[in-house]
C-alpha positions as CSV (number, residue, x, y, z in Angstrom):
1,M,116.3,87.3,134.4
2,K,119.6,89.1,134.7
3,I,121.8,89.0,131.6
4,V,125.3,90.4,131.3
5,I,127.1,90.4,128.0
6,Y,130.9,90.9,128.1
7,S,132.0,92.3,124.8
8,K,134.8,94.1,122.9
9,T,134.9,96.5,120.0
10,N,134.6,95.2,116.5
11,C,133.3,91.8,117.6
12,V,130.8,90.3,115.2
13,Y,129.5,87.7,117.7
14,C,129.2,90.3,120.4
15,T,126.9,92.2,118.2
16,K,124.9,89.0,117.3
17,A,124.5,88.1,121.0
18,K,123.2,91.6,121.9
19,N,120.8,91.6,118.9
20,L,119.5,88.2,119.8
21,V,118.8,89.2,123.4
22,K,117.1,92.5,122.2
23,N,115.0,90.6,119.6
24,L,113.8,88.3,122.3
25,G,112.6,91.4,124.2
26,L,115.0,90.9,127.0
27,E,117.1,93.5,128.7
28,Y,120.9,93.1,129.3
29,T,123.8,94.9,130.8
30,E,126.9,95.2,128.6
31,K,130.4,95.2,130.1
32,S,132.9,96.3,127.5
33,L,136.6,95.5,127.6
34,E,137.5,99.0,126.5
35,K,134.9,101.1,128.3
36,D,134.5,99.2,131.6
37,F,137.8,97.5,132.1
38,G,140.3,100.1,130.6
39,S,141.3,97.5,128.0
40,D,142.8,95.3,130.8
41,P,141.8,91.7,130.0
42,S,142.8,90.5,133.4
43,K,140.3,92.7,135.1
44,M,137.5,91.4,132.7
45,L,138.5,87.8,133.3
46,E,138.4,88.4,137.0
47,D,134.8,89.7,136.7
48,I,133.8,86.8,134.4
49,G,135.2,84.4,137.0
50,K,137.3,82.1,134.8
51,P,139.9,82.3,132.0
52,V,138.2,82.6,128.6
53,R,139.7,83.2,125.2
54,Q,136.7,84.3,123.1
55,M,134.1,87.1,123.2
56,P,131.4,87.6,123.9
57,Q,130.9,85.9,127.2
58,I,127.4,85.8,128.6
59,K,126.2,85.4,132.2
60,I,122.5,84.7,132.9
61,D,121.5,85.1,136.6
62,D,125.2,85.1,137.5
63,E,125.9,81.8,135.8
64,L,128.4,81.8,133.0
65,I,126.6,80.5,129.9
66,G,129.6,80.9,127.5
67,G,129.7,82.5,124.1
68,Y,127.2,83.2,121.3
69,N,126.7,79.6,120.4
70,Q,126.0,78.6,124.0
71,L,123.6,81.5,124.2
72,V,121.7,80.2,121.2
73,E,121.7,76.7,122.8
74,H,120.4,78.1,126.0
75,F,117.4,79.8,124.3
76,E,116.9,76.8,122.0
77,K,116.3,74.6,125.0
78,Q,113.7,77.1,126.2
79,G,112.0,76.9,122.8
80,K,112.6,80.6,122.0
81,V,114.9,80.1,119.0
82,N,115.9,77.4,116.5
83,F,119.4,76.0,116.2
84,K,120.3,78.9,114.0
85,G,119.4,81.5,116.6
86,E,116.2,82.5,114.7
87,I,113.3,83.5,116.9
88,K,110.4,81.1,116.7
């Protein structure tokens, strides 16, 4: 499974998404607005593949899942977490 988390500095939900993936024992690649895109949102949006307004944005196997809540829903459907994002 290839996971990419698009994030920005001081983003609470970005941190929550990264922690959730780590706690599930999965590896991910982080792409930071500031570090990887020179703080240019248009470059990040081009890489994400569609206009979005919230961070984080998560791709799994090159498919855009969405933000933190959609990440929880994704893993809830797989039976790995509950609706609160707590590991089962």
